[in-house]
MOPAC internal coordinates of N, CA, C and O (Angstrom, degrees):
PM7 1SCF
backbone

  N    0.0000 0     0.00 0     0.00 0    0    0    0
  C    1.4391 1     0.00 0     0.00 0    1    0    0
  C    1.5230 1   109.57 1     0.00 0    2    1    0
  O    1.2310 1   120.12 1   -48.25 1    3    2    1
  N    1.3003 1   117.38 1   131.75 1    3    2    1
  C    1.4621 1   122.92 1   177.72 1    5    3    2
  C    1.5176 1   108.60 1   -95.89 1    6    5    3
  O    1.2310 1   120.61 1   -48.63 1    7    6    5
  N    1.3258 1   116.43 1   131.37 1    7    6    5
  C    1.4606 1   121.17 1   176.49 1    9    7    6
  C    1.5166 1   108.28 1  -113.27 1   10    9    7
  O    1.2310 1   121.32 1   -50.05 1   11   10    9
  N    1.3066 1   115.09 1   129.95 1   11   10    9
  C    1.4538 1   121.23 1   179.46 1   13   11   10
  C    1.5218 1   108.25 1  -106.45 1   14   13   11
  O    1.2310 1   120.34 1   -45.47 1   15   14   13
  N    1.3259 1   116.96 1   134.53 1   15   14   13
  C    1.4618 1   120.19 1   177.84 1   17   15   14
  C    1.5170 1   109.12 1   -60.30 1   18   17   15
  O    1.2310 1   120.59 1   -49.62 1   19   18   17
  N    1.3208 1   116.48 1   130.38 1   19   18   17
  C    1.4556 1   121.26 1  -178.50 1   21   19   18
  C    1.5156 1   109.42 1  -152.09 1   22   21   19
  O    1.2310 1   120.35 1   -27.42 1   23   22   21
  N    1.3299 1   116.94 1   152.58 1   23   22   21
  C    1.4651 1   118.83 1   175.51 1   25   23   22
  C    1.5265 1   109.81 1   -67.28 1   26   25   23
  O    1.2310 1   119.90 1   -19.67 1   27   26   25
  N    1.3265 1   117.80 1   160.33 1   27   26   25
  C    1.4672 1   120.63 1   179.73 1   29   27   26
  C    1.5276 1   110.83 1   -68.02 1   30   29   27
  O    1.2310 1   121.20 1   -24.14 1   31   30   29
  N    1.3279 1   115.32 1   155.86 1   31   30   29
  C    1.4627 1   121.84 1   177.27 1   33   31   30
  C    1.5196 1   107.30 1  -122.86 1   34   33   31
  O    1.2310 1   120.86 1   -53.03 1   35   34   33
  N    1.3430 1   115.97 1   126.97 1   35   34   33
  C    1.4639 1   121.65 1   175.39 1   37   35   34
  C    1.5165 1   107.64 1   -94.01 1   38   37   35
  O    1.2310 1   120.43 1   -51.72 1   39   38   37
  N    1.3139 1   116.79 1   128.28 1   39   38   37
  C    1.4534 1   120.55 1  -173.08 1   41   39   38
  C    1.5170 1   113.89 1  -101.25 1   42   41   39
  O    1.2310 1   119.55 1   177.18 1   43   42   41
  N    1.3042 1   118.47 1    -2.82 1   43   42   41
  C    1.4567 1   122.02 1   174.62 1   45   43   42
  C    1.5236 1   107.54 1  -109.68 1   46   45   43
  O    1.2310 1   120.39 1   -33.01 1   47   46   45
  N    1.3262 1   116.86 1   146.99 1   47   46   45
  C    1.4597 1   120.84 1  -177.20 1   49   47   46
  C    1.5231 1   113.22 1   -83.19 1   50   49   47
  O    1.2310 1   121.52 1     7.07 1   51   50   49
  N    1.3412 1   114.70 1  -172.93 1   51   50   49
  C    1.4580 1   121.00 1   175.26 1   53   51   50
  C    1.5291 1   108.84 1   -59.50 1   54   53   51
  O    1.2310 1   120.52 1   -28.72 1   55   54   53
  N    1.3345 1   116.62 1   151.28 1   55   54   53
  C    1.4661 1   118.62 1  -179.41 1   57   55   54
  C    1.5169 1   112.07 1  -162.91 1   58   57   55
  O    1.2310 1   122.26 1    -8.93 1   59   58   57
  N    1.3373 1   113.28 1   171.07 1   59   58   57
  C    1.4608 1   121.45 1   173.30 1   61   59   58
  C    1.5261 1   108.31 1  -107.61 1   62   61   59
  O    1.2310 1   121.48 1   -36.66 1   63   62   61
  N    1.3276 1   114.78 1   143.34 1   63   62   61
  C    1.4591 1   121.43 1   176.86 1   65   63   62
  C    1.5286 1   106.98 1  -125.35 1   66   65   63
  O    1.2310 1   120.55 1   -54.42 1   67   66   65
  N    1.3292 1   116.56 1   125.58 1   67   66   65
  C    1.4627 1   121.04 1   178.45 1   69   67   66
  C    1.5234 1   109.71 1   -83.79 1   70   69   67
  O    1.2310 1   121.04 1   -45.92 1   71   70   69
  N    1.3244 1   115.61 1   134.08 1   71   70   69
  C    1.4673 1   121.21 1  -179.50 1   73   71   70
  C    1.5218 1   109.52 1  -134.74 1   74   73   71
  O    1.2310 1   121.28 1   -24.88 1   75   74   73
  N    1.3165 1   115.16 1   155.12 1   75   74   73
  C    1.4562 1   121.43 1   176.86 1   77   75   74
  C    1.5172 1   108.52 1  -114.04 1   78   77   75
  O    1.2310 1   120.91 1   -50.23 1   79   78   77
  N    1.3024 1   115.86 1   129.77 1   79   78   77
  C    1.4586 1   121.96 1  -178.89 1   81   79   78
  C    1.5235 1   110.55 1   -52.54 1   82   81   79
  O    1.2310 1   120.87 1   -54.26 1   83   82   81
  N    1.3472 1   115.94 1   125.74 1   83   82   81
  C    1.4610 1   121.45 1   177.34 1   85   83   82
  C    1.5150 1   115.02 1    81.54 1   86   85   83
  O    1.2310 1   119.51 1  -175.19 1   87   86   85
  N    1.3364 1   118.54 1     4.81 1   87   86   85
  C    1.4597 1   121.79 1  -179.84 1   89   87   86
  C    1.5264 1   110.63 1  -119.62 1   90   89   87
  O    1.2310 1   120.77 1   -25.75 1   91   90   89
  N    1.3125 1   116.14 1   154.25 1   91   90   89
  C    1.4652 1   121.45 1   177.71 1   93   91   90
  C    1.5225 1   109.20 1   -76.15 1   94   93   91
  O    1.2310 1   120.87 1   -46.77 1   95   94   93
  N    1.3158 1   115.94 1   133.23 1   95   94   93
  C    1.4645 1   123.56 1   178.47 1   97   95   94
  C    1.5212 1   107.67 1  -122.21 1   98   97   95
  O    1.2310 1   120.38 1   -37.99 1   99   98   97
  N    1.3404 1   116.87 1   142.01 1   99   98   97
  C    1.4637 1   121.32 1   179.54 1  101   99   98
  C    1.5210 1   110.67 1  -125.54 1  102  101   99
  O    1.2310 1   120.96 1   -29.54 1  103  102  101
  N    1.3236 1   115.77 1   150.46 1  103  102  101
  C    1.4594 1   122.00 1   170.68 1  105  103  102
  C    1.5199 1   108.02 1  -147.44 1  106  105  103
  O    1.2310 1   120.90 1   -20.90 1  107  106  105
  N    1.3369 1   115.88 1   159.10 1  107  106  105
  C    1.4652 1   119.17 1  -179.35 1  109  107  106
  C    1.5230 1   109.89 1  -113.69 1  110  109  107
  O    1.2310 1   121.17 1   -24.33 1  111  110  109
  N    1.3217 1   115.36 1   155.67 1  111  110  109
  C    1.4594 1   122.19 1  -178.59 1  113  111  110
  C    1.5210 1   109.12 1  -145.55 1  114  113  111
  O    1.2310 1   120.56 1   -50.93 1  115  114  113
  N    1.3344 1   116.53 1   129.07 1  115  114  113
  C    1.4646 1   120.61 1   174.05 1  117  115  114
  C    1.5238 1   108.19 1   -86.58 1  118  117  115
  O    1.2310 1   121.41 1   -45.07 1  119  118  117
  N    1.3446 1   114.91 1   134.93 1  119  118  117
  C    1.4689 1   121.33 1  -176.53 1  121  119  118
  C    1.5201 1   109.06 1  -135.96 1  122  121  119
  O    1.2310 1   120.95 1   -39.43 1  123  122  121
  N    1.3286 1   115.78 1   140.57 1  123  122  121
  C    1.4598 1   120.88 1   169.10 1  125  123  122
  C    1.5160 1   106.72 1  -113.82 1  126  125  123
  O    1.2310 1   120.58 1   -52.89 1  127  126  125
  N    1.3184 1   116.49 1   127.11 1  127  126  125
  C    1.4614 1   121.84 1   175.87 1  129  127  126
  C    1.5232 1   107.84 1  -159.73 1  130  129  127
  O    1.2310 1   120.63 1   -39.81 1  131  130  129
  N    1.3210 1   116.39 1   140.19 1  131  130  129
  C    1.4650 1   119.81 1   178.88 1  133  131  130
  C    1.5260 1   111.55 1   -85.71 1  134  133  131
  O    1.2310 1   120.01 1   172.52 1  135  134  133
  N    1.3230 1   117.58 1    -7.48 1  135  134  133
  C    1.4633 1   120.90 1   176.30 1  137  135  134
  C    1.5235 1   109.11 1  -135.36 1  138  137  135
  O    1.2310 1   120.65 1    -9.78 1  139  138  137
  N    1.3240 1   116.36 1   170.22 1  139  138  137
  C    1.4606 1   120.08 1  -177.47 1  141  139  138
  C    1.5290 1   110.88 1   -61.21 1  142  141  139
  O    1.2310 1   121.00 1   -26.74 1  143  142  141
  N    1.3305 1   115.70 1   153.26 1  143  142  141
  C    1.4597 1   120.98 1  -175.71 1  145  143  142
  C    1.5210 1   111.20 1  -121.50 1  146  145  143
  O    1.2310 1   121.62 1   -22.64 1  147  146  145
  N    1.3209 1   114.51 1   157.36 1  147  146  145
  C    1.4525 1   123.50 1   173.41 1  149  147  146
  C    1.5269 1   106.03 1  -117.24 1  150  149  147
  O    1.2310 1   119.68 1   -50.70 1  151  150  149
  N    1.3378 1   118.21 1   129.30 1  151  150  149
  C    1.4610 1   121.08 1  -178.39 1  153  151  150
  C    1.5230 1   110.61 1  -118.10 1  154  153  151
  O    1.2310 1   120.61 1   -38.76 1  155  154  153
  N    1.3407 1   116.43 1   141.24 1  155  154  153
  C    1.4622 1   122.26 1   177.05 1  157  155  154
  C    1.5184 1   109.77 1  -143.68 1  158  157  155
  O    1.2310 1   120.86 1   -23.46 1  159  158  157
  N    1.3168 1   115.95 1   156.54 1  159  158  157
  C    1.4626 1   123.60 1   168.60 1  161  159  158
  C    1.5207 1   104.82 1  -112.52 1  162  161  159
  O    1.2310 1   120.06 1   -58.52 1  163  162  161
  N    1.3228 1   117.50 1   121.48 1  163  162  161
  C    1.4633 1   118.88 1  -176.83 1  165  163  162
  C    1.5213 1   111.07 1  -144.42 1  166  165  163
  O    1.2310 1   121.17 1   -23.28 1  167  166  165
  N    1.3256 1   115.36 1   156.72 1  167  166  165
  C    1.4641 1   120.96 1   173.25 1  169  167  166
  C    1.5172 1   109.14 1  -145.97 1  170  169  167
  O    1.2310 1   121.76 1   -32.91 1  171  170  169
  N    1.3087 1   114.23 1   147.09 1  171  170  169
  C    1.4564 1   122.08 1   180.00 1  173  171  170
  C    1.5265 1   107.74 1   -82.64 1  174  173  171
  O    1.2310 1   119.77 1   -66.32 1  175  174  173
  N    1.3265 1   118.05 1   113.68 1  175  174  173
  C    1.4611 1   121.21 1  -179.27 1  177  175  174
  C    1.5238 1   112.12 1   -94.54 1  178  177  175
  O    1.2310 1   120.55 1   161.76 1  179  178  177
  N    1.3182 1   116.55 1   -18.24 1  179  178  177
  C    1.4691 1   121.97 1   173.42 1  181  179  178
  C    1.5239 1   106.44 1  -161.11 1  182  181  179
  O    1.2310 1   120.57 1    -2.32 1  183  182  181
  N    1.3199 1   116.52 1   177.68 1  183  182  181
  C    1.4630 1   120.67 1  -177.84 1  185  183  182
  C    1.5273 1   111.72 1   -59.93 1  186  185  183
  O    1.2310 1   120.06 1   152.42 1  187  186  185
  N    1.3318 1   117.48 1   -27.58 1  187  186  185
  C    1.4627 1   119.90 1  -176.04 1  189  187  186
  C    1.5306 1   113.99 1  -117.90 1  190  189  187
  O    1.2310 1   120.01 1  -174.96 1  191  190  189
  N    1.3420 1   117.59 1     5.04 1  191  190  189
  C    1.4594 1   118.98 1  -175.28 1  193  191  190
  C    1.5336 1   111.81 1  -130.79 1  194  193  191
  O    1.2310 1   120.89 1   -48.38 1  195  194  193
  N    1.3352 1   115.91 1   131.62 1  195  194  193
  C    1.4531 1   122.94 1   176.86 1  197  195  194
  C    1.5202 1   108.40 1  -118.18 1  198  197  195
  O    1.2310 1   120.75 1   -48.74 1  199  198  197
  N    1.3418 1   116.18 1   131.26 1  199  198  197
  C    1.4609 1   121.94 1   176.18 1  201  199  198
  C    1.5133 1   108.42 1   -98.19 1  202  201  199
  O    1.2310 1   120.33 1   -44.90 1  203  202  201
  N    1.3243 1   116.97 1   135.10 1  203  202  201
  C    1.4612 1   121.97 1   178.02 1  205  203  202
  C    1.5190 1   109.69 1  -123.13 1  206  205  203
  O    1.2310 1   121.25 1   -34.67 1  207  206  205
  N    1.3288 1   115.22 1   145.33 1  207  206  205
  C    1.4566 1   121.35 1   172.06 1  209  207  206
  C    1.5199 1   106.61 1  -104.37 1  210  209  207
  O    1.2310 1   120.61 1   -49.74 1  211  210  209
  N    1.3237 1   116.43 1   130.26 1  211  210  209
  C    1.4739 1   120.47 1   178.49 1  213  211  210
  C    1.5184 1   110.39 1   -67.60 1  214  213  211
  O    1.2310 1   120.79 1   -52.21 1  215  214  213
  N    1.3172 1   116.10 1   127.79 1  215  214  213
  C    1.4571 1   122.56 1   177.39 1  217  215  214
  C    1.5184 1   109.06 1  -108.82 1  218  217  215
  O    1.2310 1   120.68 1   -37.54 1  219  218  217
  N    1.3122 1   116.31 1   142.46 1  219  218  217
  C    1.4526 1   122.28 1   174.02 1  221  219  218
  C    1.5209 1   107.51 1  -116.73 1  222  221  219
  O    1.2310 1   120.34 1   -50.52 1  223  222  221
  N    1.3175 1   116.95 1   129.48 1  223  222  221
  C    1.4633 1   120.75 1   176.12 1  225  223  222
  C    1.5234 1   107.26 1   -82.50 1  226  225  223
  O    1.2310 1   120.86 1   -64.21 1  227  226  225
  N    1.3360 1   115.97 1   115.79 1  227  226  225
  C    1.4613 1   119.54 1  -177.01 1  229  227  226
  C    1.5208 1   112.47 1  -100.17 1  230  229  227
  O    1.2310 1   119.89 1   163.05 1  231  230  229
  N    1.3302 1   117.81 1   -16.95 1  231  230  229
  C    1.4607 1   120.39 1   179.13 1  233  231  230
  C    1.5266 1   109.03 1  -162.77 1  234  233  231
  O    1.2310 1   120.77 1   -37.42 1  235  234  233
  N    1.3209 1   116.14 1   142.58 1  235  234  233
  C    1.4662 1   122.26 1   174.86 1  237  235  234
  C    1.5222 1   106.90 1  -133.64 1  238  237  235
  O    1.2310 1   120.50 1   -55.74 1  239  238  237
  N    1.3277 1   116.66 1   124.26 1  239  238  237
  C    1.4625 1   121.07 1   179.79 1  241  239  238
  C    1.5161 1   109.76 1  -124.58 1  242  241  239
  O    1.2310 1   120.91 1   -42.40 1  243  242  241
  N    1.3145 1   115.87 1   137.60 1  243  242  241
  C    1.4564 1   120.70 1   172.87 1  245  243  242
  C    1.5263 1   107.70 1   -69.32 1  246  245  243
  O    1.2310 1   120.43 1   -41.40 1  247  246  245
  N    1.3138 1   116.78 1   138.60 1  247  246  245
  C    1.4601 1   120.99 1  -179.58 1  249  247  246
  C    1.5192 1   109.54 1  -149.63 1  250  249  247
  O    1.2310 1   120.27 1   -21.06 1  251  250  249
  N    1.2926 1   117.09 1   158.94 1  251  250  249
  C    1.4657 1   121.57 1   173.74 1  253  251  250
  C    1.5187 1   107.47 1   -89.15 1  254  253  251
  O    1.2310 1   120.73 1   -43.07 1  255  254  253
  N    1.3153 1   116.21 1   136.93 1  255  254  253
  C    1.4607 1   121.17 1   179.29 1  257  255  254
  C    1.5194 1   109.38 1  -124.03 1  258  257  255
  O    1.2310 1   120.87 1   -25.69 1  259  258  257
  N    1.3109 1   115.95 1   154.31 1  259  258  257
  C    1.4657 1   122.24 1   177.78 1  261  259  258
  C    1.5192 1   108.25 1  -106.62 1  262  261  259
  O    1.2310 1   120.67 1   -63.59 1  263  262  261
  N    1.3270 1   116.33 1   116.41 1  263  262  261
  C    1.4658 1   122.22 1  -179.50 1  265  263  262
  C    1.5143 1   109.80 1  -105.57 1  266  265  263
  O    1.2310 1   120.52 1   -47.96 1  267  266  265
  N    1.3359 1   116.62 1   132.04 1  267  266  265
  C    1.4565 1   119.99 1   174.61 1  269  267  266
  C    1.5268 1   108.43 1   -81.39 1  270  269  267
  O    1.2310 1   120.87 1   -57.15 1  271  270  269
  N    1.3174 1   115.95 1   122.85 1  271  270  269
  C    1.4574 1   122.18 1   177.91 1  273  271  270
  C    1.5222 1   106.65 1  -126.79 1  274  273  271
  O    1.2310 1   121.07 1   -74.61 1  275  274  273
  N    1.3229 1   115.55 1   105.39 1  275  274  273
  C    1.4648 1   122.18 1  -173.48 1  277  275  274
  C    1.5206 1   108.98 1    54.82 1  278  277  275
  O    1.2310 1   118.96 1    61.42 1  279  278  277
  N    1.3028 1   119.59 1  -118.58 1  279  278  277
  C    1.4650 1   121.83 1  -178.06 1  281  279  278
  C    1.5265 1   112.50 1   -99.28 1  282  281  279
  O    1.2310 1   119.79 1  -166.53 1  283  282  281
  N    1.3094 1   118.00 1    13.47 1  283  282  281
  C    1.4593 1   121.92 1  -177.17 1  285  283  282
  C    1.5245 1   110.63 1  -120.75 1  286  285  283
  O    1.2310 1   121.63 1   -16.01 1  287  286  285
  N    1.3147 1   114.48 1   163.99 1  287  286  285
  C    1.4603 1   121.28 1   172.52 1  289  287  286
  C    1.5215 1   107.55 1  -116.30 1  290  289  287
  O    1.2310 1   120.86 1   -53.74 1  291  290  289
  N    1.3274 1   115.96 1   126.26 1  291  290  289
  C    1.4494 1   122.17 1  -177.40 1  293  291  290
  C    1.5269 1   108.92 1  -113.52 1  294  293  291
  O    1.2310 1   120.50 1   -50.83 1  295  294  293
  N    1.3243 1   116.64 1   129.17 1  295  294  293
  C    1.4653 1   121.27 1   175.36 1  297  295  294
  C    1.5285 1   108.78 1   -80.77 1  298  297  295
  O    1.2310 1   120.76 1   -41.35 1  299  298  297
  N    1.3282 1   116.15 1   138.65 1  299  298  297
  C    1.4619 1   120.48 1  -179.43 1  301  299  298
  C    1.5276 1   109.00 1  -148.23 1  302  301  299
  O    1.2310 1   121.06 1   -15.72 1  303  302  301
  N    1.3280 1   115.57 1   164.28 1  303  302  301
  C    1.4584 1   120.15 1   174.67 1  305  303  302
  C    1.5174 1   108.77 1   -79.39 1  306  305  303
  O    1.2310 1   120.59 1   -47.70 1  307  306  305
  N    1.2976 1   116.48 1   132.30 1  307  306  305
  C    1.4518 1   122.05 1   177.24 1  309  307  306
  C    1.5138 1   108.96 1  -139.40 1  310  309  307
  O    1.2310 1   120.90 1    13.14 1  311  310  309
  N    1.3124 1   115.89 1  -166.86 1  311  310  309
  C    1.4601 1   120.70 1   178.22 1  313  311  310
  C    1.5248 1   109.39 1  -135.12 1  314  313  311
  O    1.2310 1   121.51 1   -26.81 1  315  314  313
  N    1.3113 1   114.72 1   153.19 1  315  314  313
  C    1.4572 1   121.47 1   167.22 1  317  315  314
  C    1.5127 1   105.84 1  -113.90 1  318  317  315
  O    1.2310 1   120.92 1   -58.15 1  319  318  317
  N    1.3306 1   115.84 1   121.85 1  319  318  317
  C    1.4629 1   119.85 1   178.23 1  321  319  318
  C    1.5216 1   108.57 1  -106.97 1  322  321  319
  O    1.2310 1   121.33 1   -39.38 1  323  322  321
  N    1.3181 1   115.06 1   140.62 1  323  322  321
  C    1.4579 1   120.87 1   172.80 1  325  323  322
  C    1.5261 1   105.65 1  -106.83 1  326  325  323
  O    1.2310 1   121.38 1   -57.75 1  327  326  325
  N    1.3279 1   114.97 1   122.25 1  327  326  325
  C    1.4612 1   121.36 1  -175.58 1  329  327  326
  C    1.5223 1   109.52 1  -116.03 1  330  329  327
  O    1.2310 1   120.74 1   -38.44 1  331  330  329
  N    1.3192 1   116.18 1   141.56 1  331  330  329
  C    1.4622 1   121.69 1   179.61 1  333  331  330
  C    1.5179 1   110.01 1  -122.10 1  334  333  331
  O    1.2310 1   121.22 1   -30.27 1  335  334  333
  N    1.3290 1   115.27 1   149.73 1  335  334  333
  C    1.4585 1   120.94 1   176.80 1  337  335  334
  C    1.5239 1   108.24 1  -150.44 1  338  337  335
  O    1.2310 1   121.10 1   -12.73 1  339  338  337
  N    1.3258 1   115.50 1   167.27 1  339  338  337
  C    1.4539 1   121.79 1   180.00 1  341  339  338
  C    1.5214 1   108.49 1  -129.85 1  342  341  339
  O    1.2310 1   120.28 1   -56.18 1  343  342  341
  N    1.3336 1   117.08 1   123.82 1  343  342  341
  C    1.4664 1   121.56 1   175.35 1  345  343  342
  C    1.5255 1   107.32 1   -86.42 1  346  345  343
  O    1.2310 1   120.74 1   -61.60 1  347  346  345
  N    1.3158 1   116.20 1   118.40 1  347  346  345
  C    1.4618 1   120.20 1  -175.02 1  349  347  346
  C    1.5197 1   114.00 1   -99.15 1  350  349  347
  O    1.2310 1   120.41 1   162.22 1  351  350  349
  N    1.3537 1   116.83 1   -17.78 1  351  350  349
  C    1.4681 1   119.14 1   179.26 1  353  351  350
  C    1.5287 1   109.86 1  -146.42 1  354  353  351
  O    1.2310 1   120.85 1   -21.87 1  355  354  353
  N    1.3104 1   115.97 1   158.13 1  355  354  353
  C    1.4631 1   122.66 1  -179.24 1  357  355  354
  C    1.5320 1   110.86 1   -58.09 1  358  357  355
  O    1.2310 1   120.16 1   146.73 1  359  358  357
  N    1.3241 1   117.30 1   -33.27 1  359  358  357
  C    1.4651 1   121.97 1  -178.47 1  361  359  358
  C    1.5198 1   112.86 1   -66.59 1  362  361  359
  O    1.2310 1   119.78 1   162.19 1  363  362  361
  N    1.3206 1   118.03 1   -17.81 1  363  362  361
  C    1.4663 1   120.83 1  -179.37 1  365  363  362
  C    1.5277 1   113.31 1   -80.23 1  366  365  363
  O    1.2310 1   119.94 1   166.97 1  367  366  365
  N    1.3430 1   117.73 1   -13.03 1  367  366  365
  C    1.4633 1   118.57 1   173.72 1  369  367  366
  C    1.5136 1   108.24 1   -69.77 1  370  369  367
  O    1.2310 1   120.07 1   -30.49 1  371  370  369
  N    1.3184 1   117.48 1   149.51 1  371  370  369
  C    1.4584 1   121.00 1   177.87 1  373  371  370
  C    1.5103 1   112.05 1   139.58 1  374  373  371
  O    1.2310 1   121.33 1    13.45 1  375  374  373
  N    1.3132 1   115.05 1  -166.55 1  375  374  373
  C    1.4547 1   122.13 1  -174.51 1  377  375  374
  C    1.5309 1   110.92 1   -93.12 1  378  377  375
  O    1.2310 1   121.38 1   -47.41 1  379  378  377
  N    1.3334 1   114.97 1   132.59 1  379  378  377
  C    1.4559 1   122.56 1   179.79 1  381  379  378
  C    1.5235 1   109.93 1  -128.32 1  382  381  379
  O    1.2310 1   120.75 1   -18.77 1  383  382  381
  N    1.3024 1   116.17 1   161.23 1  383  382  381
  C    1.4556 1   122.53 1   168.05 1  385  383  382
  C    1.5198 1   106.90 1   -95.58 1  386  385  383
  O    1.2310 1   120.67 1   -55.41 1  387  386  385
  N    1.3277 1   116.33 1   124.59 1  387  386  385
  C    1.4545 1   121.65 1   171.97 1  389  387  386
  C    1.5174 1   104.76 1   -88.00 1  390  389  387
  O    1.2310 1   120.00 1   -65.18 1  391  390  389
  N    1.3229 1   117.61 1   114.82 1  391  390  389
  C    1.4590 1   122.69 1  -171.59 1  393  391  390
  C    1.5273 1   109.56 1  -114.86 1  394  393  391
  O    1.2310 1   121.09 1   -53.24 1  395  394  393
  N    1.3290 1   115.52 1   126.76 1  395  394  393
  C    1.4599 1   121.57 1   177.63 1  397  395  394
  C    1.5214 1   107.46 1  -121.47 1  398  397  395
  O    1.2310 1   120.57 1   -57.38 1  399  398  397
  N    1.3230 1   116.52 1   122.62 1  399  398  397
  C    1.4606 1   120.91 1  -177.34 1  401  399  398
  C    1.5280 1   109.55 1  -128.03 1  402  401  399
  O    1.2310 1   121.46 1   -32.77 1  403  402  401
  N    1.3286 1   114.81 1   147.23 1  403  402  401
  C    1.4555 1   120.81 1   169.36 1  405  403  402
  C    1.5239 1   106.98 1  -128.16 1  406  405  403
  O    1.2310 1   119.79 1    17.26 1  407  406  405
  N    1.3148 1   118.00 1  -162.74 1  407  406  405
  C    1.4662 1   120.79 1  -177.47 1  409  407  406
  C    1.5255 1   112.77 1   -68.50 1  410  409  407
  O    1.2310 1   120.43 1   161.28 1  411  410  409
  N    1.3163 1   116.78 1   -18.72 1  411  410  409
  C    1.4612 1   122.23 1  -178.42 1  413  411  410
  C    1.5232 1   108.28 1  -100.18 1  414  413  411
  O    1.2310 1   120.15 1   -38.90 1  415  414  413
  N    1.3034 1   117.32 1   141.10 1  415  414  413
  C    1.4675 1   120.88 1   178.79 1  417  415  414
  C    1.5076 1   109.16 1  -101.25 1  418  417  415
  O    1.2310 1   117.89 1   -21.32 1  419  418  417
  N    1.2998 1   121.62 1   158.68 1  419  418  417
  C    1.4616 1   127.82 1     1.56 1  421  419  418
  C    1.5172 1   111.20 1   -88.66 1  422  421  419
  O    1.2310 1   121.25 1   -15.31 1  423  422  421
  N    1.3203 1   115.22 1   164.69 1  423  422  421
  C    1.4616 1   121.06 1   177.13 1  425  423  422
  C    1.5243 1   109.28 1   -72.11 1  426  425  423
  O    1.2310 1   120.70 1   -27.72 1  427  426  425
  N    1.3177 1   116.27 1   152.28 1  427  426  425
  C    1.4657 1   121.60 1   175.46 1  429  427  426
  C    1.5203 1   108.05 1   -89.71 1  430  429  427
  O    1.2310 1   120.65 1   -37.12 1  431  430  429
  N    1.3433 1   116.36 1   142.88 1  431  430  429
  C    1.4651 1   120.86 1  -176.87 1  433  431  430
  C    1.5225 1   111.02 1  -135.44 1  434  433  431
  O    1.2310 1   121.10 1   -35.10 1  435  434  433
  N    1.3196 1   115.51 1   144.90 1  435  434  433
  C    1.4557 1   123.48 1   172.13 1  437  435  434
  C    1.5185 1   107.40 1  -140.33 1  438  437  435
  O    1.2310 1   120.67 1   -26.27 1  439  438  437
  N    1.3286 1   116.32 1   153.73 1  439  438  437
  C    1.4580 1   121.20 1   176.14 1  441  439  438
  C    1.5213 1   108.72 1   -86.10 1  442  441  439
  O    1.2310 1   121.25 1   -51.88 1  443  442  441
  N    1.3272 1   115.21 1   128.12 1  443  442  441
  C    1.4631 1   122.20 1   173.38 1  445  443  442
  C    1.5269 1   105.38 1  -121.72 1  446  445  443
  O    1.2310 1   120.61 1   -61.25 1  447  446  445
  N    1.3165 1   116.44 1   118.75 1  447  446  445
  C    1.4584 1   119.81 1   176.28 1  449  447  446
  C    1.5180 1   108.06 1  -101.63 1  450  449  447
  O    1.2310 1   120.56 1   -58.03 1  451  450  449
  N    1.3228 1   116.53 1   121.97 1  451  450  449
  C    1.4578 1   121.78 1   179.03 1  453  451  450
  C    1.5221 1   107.09 1   -94.95 1  454  453  451
  O    1.2310 1   121.27 1   -62.80 1  455  454  453
  N    1.3244 1   115.17 1   117.20 1  455  454  453
  C    1.4654 1   120.93 1  -177.02 1  457  455  454
  C    1.5247 1   109.53 1  -117.33 1  458  457  455
  O    1.2310 1   120.29 1   -27.21 1  459  458  457
  N    1.3401 1   117.05 1   152.79 1  459  458  457
  C    1.4658 1   119.03 1   176.19 1  461  459  458
  C    1.5238 1   110.52 1   -62.03 1  462  461  459
  O    1.2310 1   120.77 1   -39.14 1  463  462  461
  N    1.3100 1   116.14 1   140.86 1  463  462  461
  C    1.4621 1   121.32 1   178.56 1  465  463  462
  C    1.5273 1   109.22 1   -54.14 1  466  465  463
  O    1.2310 1   120.74 1   -43.03 1  467  466  465
  N    1.3249 1   116.20 1   136.97 1  467  466  465
  C    1.4547 1   121.42 1  -178.21 1  469  467  466
  C    1.5144 1   112.90 1   103.45 1  470  469  467
  O    1.2310 1   119.54 1   164.24 1  471  470  469
  N    1.3378 1   118.48 1   -15.76 1  471  470  469
  C    1.4627 1   122.68 1   174.67 1  473  471  470
  C    1.5198 1   107.77 1   -78.70 1  474  473  471
  O    1.2310 1   120.03 1   -39.74 1  475  474  473
  N    1.3072 1   117.54 1   140.26 1  475  474  473
  C    1.4747 1   121.28 1  -179.08 1  477  475  474
  C    1.5211 1   110.36 1   -60.81 1  478  477  475
  O    1.2310 1   120.96 1   -51.55 1  479  478  477
  N    1.3313 1   115.77 1   128.45 1  479  478  477
  C    1.4664 1   121.47 1   178.16 1  481  479  478
  C    1.5178 1   111.11 1   -90.04 1  482  481  479
  O    1.2310 1   119.77 1   179.46 1  483  482  481
  N    1.3292 1   118.05 1    -0.54 1  483  482  481
  C    1.4514 1   120.79 1  -174.52 1  485  483  482
  C    1.5181 1   113.20 1   -95.06 1  486  485  483
  O    1.2310 1   119.39 1   175.23 1  487  486  485
  N    1.3317 1   118.78 1    -4.77 1  487  486  485
  C    1.4576 1   119.69 1   175.84 1  489  487  486
  C    1.5039 1   108.77 1   -79.54 1  490  489  487
  O    1.2310 1   120.33 1   -31.94 1  491  490  489
  N    1.3078 1   116.98 1   148.06 1  491  490  489
  C    1.4632 1   120.38 1  -176.62 1  493  491  490
  C    1.5046 1   111.41 1   -76.88 1  494  493  491
  O    1.2310 1   121.33 1   -25.57 1  495  494  493
  N    1.3198 1   115.06 1   154.43 1  495  494  493
  C    1.4659 1   122.02 1   175.69 1  497  495  494
  C    1.5056 1   107.23 1   -84.92 1  498  497  495
  O    1.2310 1   120.30 1   -53.55 1  499  498  497
  N    1.3220 1   117.03 1   126.45 1  499  498  497
  C    1.4741 1   120.90 1  -178.77 1  501  499  498
  C    1.5000 1   110.52 1   -90.90 1  502  501  499
  O    1.2310 1   120.10 1   180.00 1  503  502  501

């Protein structure tokens, strides 16, 4: 099998994740990457400052993923990671970029909005 260096691919779209202040929250993400990845949740709070939420990888499972390549769908080996985080203050709720990077650039990004538990998760992210 030939492996070509490529940036990571996130296979789940933008979404909302419900969290409870002071409690551990988990979500899963399917990723395709030929090399190990680094994942972060971050948001730009000013022109010179980025806020990050610490993520803990609680589980990694090998999985088959479907990649769109031009007009075809190609099955490939990927991973599903389960990530956990803790919201420590009310100010940490909001919209973040879920960033997945490997040795190849550019990093893959998706919007993850962290909302207080009890907020409807079915409304779209604007």
